[in-house]
N, C-alpha and C positions, 0 to 999 in steps of 0.2 A: 495789442489792436483785437478788438471783439470783433468775432463773427457773428452775424446775425444767423444765417446759416451755412451748411458746410464749415462747421469749426474742424475737422482732423482737417482740413484742405491745406496746406500750408502757402502760404505766399508764393512761392518758385509756380507750383502746380496752376498754383489761380491765374498768373501772369502767362503761364503755357495753355492756358486754355480758352485765352480770347484772340491767338496769333494763330493768322492764315498763311503760310509761306509759299513763296515760288521755289525752286530749286531747279538745278542743274544735275542734265544725265536723264538717260532712260531707265534708271533703276534707282529706289528710295535709297538715299545716302544714307550714312549712319549717323550723322548728327538730327536728321529729322526724324529718323525713326528714337534716335534717342528722346527726341522730342517727345513723337508720339506717344511713348510712355511715358511720359512726366504728365501728360494731360494737354497737349496742343490736338485739335478736334480732325485734323485733314491739312490738306494743302490744297495748291492753287496749279493746275495745271498750263502749260505751252507747249506752241508747237515744237520745239528741242526736247521736250517731253516725252515725244512720239514717235516710233520708229513706222513708217507706212508701209514698209517692206516686211513686218512681224504682225501677224494676223491676229497673234498671243498677248504682243509684248503689253498692246493696253491695259489688258485687262488684268494682266499676272502683275503690274504697277501701281494697277488700285488696290488688288490686294496686299501687296504688301506695305501697304498703307496702312489697311483696315485694320492688321494685325489681327486681333482677338477678340476686337469689341465692337467695329465699324468705323470708320474715320465721314468724315463729309468732303469730298471732293470736290474739286468745282473746277468749270470752264468757261473759257468767254465764246460761247458756240453758237453766235448769231446768223449764222448762213451768211451768203453776200461776201463781203468786204473781211469780216473778222470771221476767222476759223480757224481750230487749233489742229482737230480731227482731220482735216484735208488741206492744209499749211502747204504744200507741194503741187497739190493736184487741181486748186480750189474746189470750191464748197459744193455739193451735187444739191442744194437747197438757195433758192434765191435769198436775197437780205432783205430788207427792210422797205427802204425805198421802194422795190420791184414788187413788192406786196402789197405798197401805199395807192401805188399807182396802179395794178391792177383792182382793186378793191374790192375784194369778195370775202368777206369774213368768213365763210366757210372754209374756204382756202385756205385764208391764215391758219386757223384752227390747225389745218389738216397738216401744214406742213410744219408749223413748231411741234404737231405730237410725233411726227416723224423724226424733228431731231431730237426731241424728248426720248424719244423708244431711241434711240442708238446710245444716247449717252447712256441712256439706263442700262441697257447691254451689259456697259462694261461697266459697270456702278459707279460712275461721275453723280454724282446729287444733286448738284446745282448748276444750274445756268445762266451764264450772269447776262440774262436774257428777258425781258426784250430790251429796246433802246426806246425809253419813252419821253424822250429829247423833243420837243417840235423844232425842227431846222429852217426860222423863219430869216436867219441871215444867209442867204445865199455863199458870203464870205467866210462863213464855217469851216474851219480846215481839219476839223477833227470828228467832226458828227457827221454831216454831207449824207448821202447815201445811208449812214446808220440808221438813219430814219425814216418816218412809217411818210413822212410829210411835212409840210409847211402850215397845216390849217389843223390845230389844235382837237379839234371833233373828230377828224378822220384820226387821230394819231391816237387819243383816246381810244375808240372802239378797235382799232388793231393792236394795242397795246392789251385790251382785255381777253383780246381774240387768241394773243401769242401764250398769255397767263392760263388761260383754259385748255389750249393744245399742251405746252409743256408739261402743265401738271395732270392731265387726263394721263398722261403716259409715265404719271410714277417720278418724276423730274421737276422739284421746285427752282420756281422763277423767279428770280430776281429784278426787276426794273431800275433802270441807271437812265440818267446819273442826277438825282435828287440834289436841288430843287430844280434842274432843268440847267440841259448844257446847248442848248440851240440857237441862242442867239450870242454867241460869243467871235470874235476872229483871232481867240489864244488857244492854242491847245495846251492845254495842263497837264500834260506830261512835260515841257519842253517852260514854264515858267506859268507866275500866279494870272490868271484869269478872270475878269469881271464880267457881269451881267447888269448893263443899266438898265434896268426896268421901273415901273408904277408897282405900289403896290396894287393897283386892278390890273396891270398886265401881266405880273407873276401869276396871280390867281386865276383868273379868265384862259389864260395861252398856258403856260410854264407848268402849272399847277393838275390842268383837266386829267392830261393822260394816266398821271401819278394816282389819281383820288379814281380813275377808271380803274386801274391796275390794283387797288386795294379793294374795292368793290365783289373785282374776280377773284379776290382771296389770292391775290399774290404772296407768298412766304418769306418773301425777303425783298428789301431795297439797297440798292448802292447808293452811297455818296460821292457830292464832287464837288473837286476842290476850287471852287470857283465863289468868290464872292460876290454878294447882291446885294448892295449897298443898304436897301430897306429891312434884309434881314440883320445887318450890321456888318464890321468892318474885317471878319474873320472868314476864312473859308467855310462852306459848306459843314465841311466834315468835323469841322473841332467849332462849330458854331453851336451851342448850348439851345439858343433860338430859334434856329433852321431843322436841329429833328427834334426839338419839343412842337416846331408846328407839326410836322409831320405826325409823331405820336396823335395830335391833335386831329389830325384827317383819320382818325380810328383805327392807324395798322400801329399791330401788336406783334408784329411778326421780329423777324431777325434786322437791322441794321449792321449793311458791312461797309467800310470804309472801301473807298479807292487805292490803289497803292500808294504808303507811304513815302515812300522814295520818289515818286514823280515830282518833279523839280516845283513844283506850286508848296508842295511841303518842303521837301525835302532841304530847297536852296533859300528857307527862309526860316522856318523853328527846329529843322533835320527832322530825323527820322523818328529817333528815339522821342526828344519831347512832342514828335507833332502825334505819334500813336499814344502817349499816352492823354493829351486835348484831345484828341477824339475820345476816348475811351469816356474821357471826364465829359464830355457833350452831350454824349446818350450812343457811340458805337458800340455795337456788342460784338463784333469781328474785323482787327485788322488787318486787311489784306495788304503781305511786306509783297506781293507782286515777281517783279521778272529778274531779279537782280540775279541770278541762275543763268544768264544770257548775258551777261557782263561780262567785258572779257576779266579774263584771269592775269595776277601782275605775281610775280616773287611777293614781293609786297603783303599781299591781298589773295593766296590763291582759292579761298571760295568765298569769295564775296555773296554768297545765297547764306552761308553760316554766318559770315561777317555779318551780317543787314539783320538779321536772327537775334544772334545773340546782342548788338545793338539796342536793338526794342525791346529784349528781355529783361535787360539789364534797368534799362529806364521805367521798364512798367515795376519792376519788382519795388526798385529802389524809391517810386511815389509812393507805393503801398505802406513800404516801411517807415513813409515820414508823415504818412497822412494826406497827401495834396491831392493822392488819387484814394478813395473809398471802398473797400474790401466789398462791399454789399454792391457797390455797382457793377464790378465783376463778376458777383455770384446771382446779378440778375441776368447778366450777357451770359453767362455758362448757363442759364434754366433755357432761357431761349435757343441757345446749340444744339442743346439736348433736344429739345423740342421736335428741333427742323428733323435734327437725325432720326426721331422716332414718327415721324410723318413719313420720311421717304421711306422707311423699314415698311409702313400701313401701309402706302399706297404704292408701291414697286408691283409690277403687273408683267404678265410674259409677254405683254406689247398685243395688237390688235389684228386680226387673220388681213386688213386690208393694207397695214403699213411692212409690208411683205421686203422692201429693199434695206430697212431701216433695222430689221429683225432678223437678219442673218447671222449663219454660223459664225465662230472664226475660221471653219474650214473653207467660207465663201471666197472663192479668188477674190486681187484686190479691186478690180474694175468691175464687179460684179456687186461688189459691198459699198462701190463708189457712182454707181450709176444713180441717176434722177430718176425721181418718180413722174410717171405722168400728170401727177398734180404737178408738180416742179417743174416741169418741161412746157406745159400748157401756160402757167404763171407768167415765165420768162418769156415766153416769145407775144405773149397778150400788153405786154410790159413795153416791151420795144418800142419807142417811136422811130418814125422813118421819114425823112423826107426825097423827097427824089426817086428813079429808078438806081437803088445799089446794086442791083446783079452785076458780076462781076465777068466779062464775056468770054466764053469757052474759048479755046487756044490758045490765049496768048500770056504773058508771062504775068506774074503776081508778084510784087516786093508788099513788104509789111514793115512800117516802121512804128516803131516803140517809142512815143514821144514821153510816155508817162513819169513825172519826176516826183512827185506827190507818194510819200510814202509815212504814213502817221504811225507815231507808235504805237497804237493799239491793235493796229492791223500787220504790223513789218512787212518785210519786203514780201513784192508775190510774182510769180511768174506770169509771162505775158500769154496771159489765156485765150485771149484773141489768137493771136499767131498759130498756138498750139493747137486751139481747133479748128482753121482753116487750113492745118498743112496736114490734118489728119484726114483731109480728102481732096489735095491738090498742092502740086510740088507748088512752094513760095520762097522769094528769097527775102531773108529776116534781118531787120537792121535796128540797129538800137538809136534812138538821134541822140547823141552826146556829142554836137559841135564839131570840131576837127574833122573826128571819123566820119562825119557824114557828109564833112562840105565835097569831098569824092565824090561819094554819090552824088548830090547834089549839082554838081558839073558836068554828069553823066547825061546824056539824050535822053530821055525817059523814055522807057518802051514800056507795052501794055497795062496794067492795072497796079494805082498803087493805094493801099491802104493805110490808113495813117491812126493808129488807137493812141487816145490821148483820155487823161482826166478829168482835170475841172481845170481847161484854160482858163477860162475867166479870174481865177485867182493867183494862177501857178503862169508866172511871167516866161518862164523857159519853153513853157508847152502854149502858148500865145505867141513866142517867137518860132517857135516849130510849126506851127499851124502856118503863120504869114509865109515861111523861105517854102515850106511843099508845097503849097497849093501856088508860088508864084510859079515852083518849079514845076508842077503836075496840076492843073486848075478845077481836074474832071476828079483831082483824086476822092475816095470814099474814106469821110473822116467817121470814123467809133468813136462817141465820147460817154466811158464808162461812169461817171463820175457823176454830183449833182448838176442839175442843167441849169444855167447861165447867160447871160446874156453876151455872145462874143463877139458882135459889132463888127461881124465878119458874114456876108451872103456865101453859107455853102448848100451845093446842088447836090451833095447827094450827104447825106448824115443819118446815122444810127445813133440813137440816145437810150442806152439801155436801162438807166439807173440803180446800176450796180456793179459788182465784177465777180464773179463767180463761174466754174463750170457749166452750170446751167445758162446763164446768161450768155456766155461764148459760145455755145452753141446752138443759141439762138440765134446769132451772128451768123456763123456761119450757115445756118439755113437761110436767112436773108438773102448774102449772099454768093451764095451757090447754088439754091434753089433744093 
């Protein structure tokens, strides 16, 4: 096969150069280091790759991945619900919906710059943020409070601000999930998702934030595995028309796929053919996502390595057969190299007003994770309060965590509200899990009750918990963390935070405890 550029690059190396895997463990595994030496550009980090008790571990890990030539290491650090660096203790940064509710562009830029500076300090080159999806469907199970809002103009201006903030800190932004995942009712981690919109609705609502991000200079865009019928029958990640449309919007940066082992691709095309189809459609960097977190079995002791080998083999075979053009991958590799060059050129030591995110590895964990004054102010201002939610002094407090929604993008999270309250006052803490909670609800309610929910308007179990607890204790303080929807019930004491994070949980504690 004739190569127009890079003729000394083998097909094996060319295939490595466009794959971006996740992996298991807090050290770089041997298979990944071999792939790096063979041409793989980097890796994507998840919470299980990070030891929150070892201040130096993350920087050491990125150093292992860098080797002698540097690499592109990425992470989903959106603030709020989706965080990798702060998965155990909750993000010190407010999430997108909180920023949108607050609606101060300068503060969105500042929060994004703080996140970008923290990532830069550890050597992480790409943040898979901002979420540019317009969440105009309240029943959306996977975006919700990860979106800045339901209004395309609001989402557009905050997406652009987030891009500017991240990239001012020398961290490449990645607008996602193109062409928009906001008007869906299916999580593409679990199944094929569709967005039934007209061409005008697509243009005016869902593409507007991506246009704003492109105008702000976003360095990368991540595709969605969603079918938009007006663009054709394939999911956008493997749809040449969708990706050509993105290029036609003036974007010449790096196109990154969402993880190909998500069920929308894995259960239809398969991860190998799906990766080949994505590259052929115009994707530059194929994300293999989070196989490292999958359970190991005797038949498959290294699911991360197995997934990588499967995809690499499929890409090499497609190159050999001619069904995938080498020139397409060479073009992709050039864009990856250009992004690496941009990150190297734009990395700085951070701004003096980003003190909490430019701490040294020797800084105690609590201090490194402390929210900034901007984050605290934004989270407090975004809270909507109904009724008098202050808890009476000197009485018992029972906190019931009834959240059941655990989308695959965020992973499982601690009850941050219960933790924030317990740090200031003795509480009795319970998980609402049906039979085990029945005994509690048979008891004579004493003192104050706080019920924590996520999105009871779309989660039946949370609605049932809400009904049961209010019948048991009508004066319950309800704390709703997720996207606000119609609850169909009058709640005399309600706090809606518009997001789940350590800083929003602290804002709730301030409201309830004074």
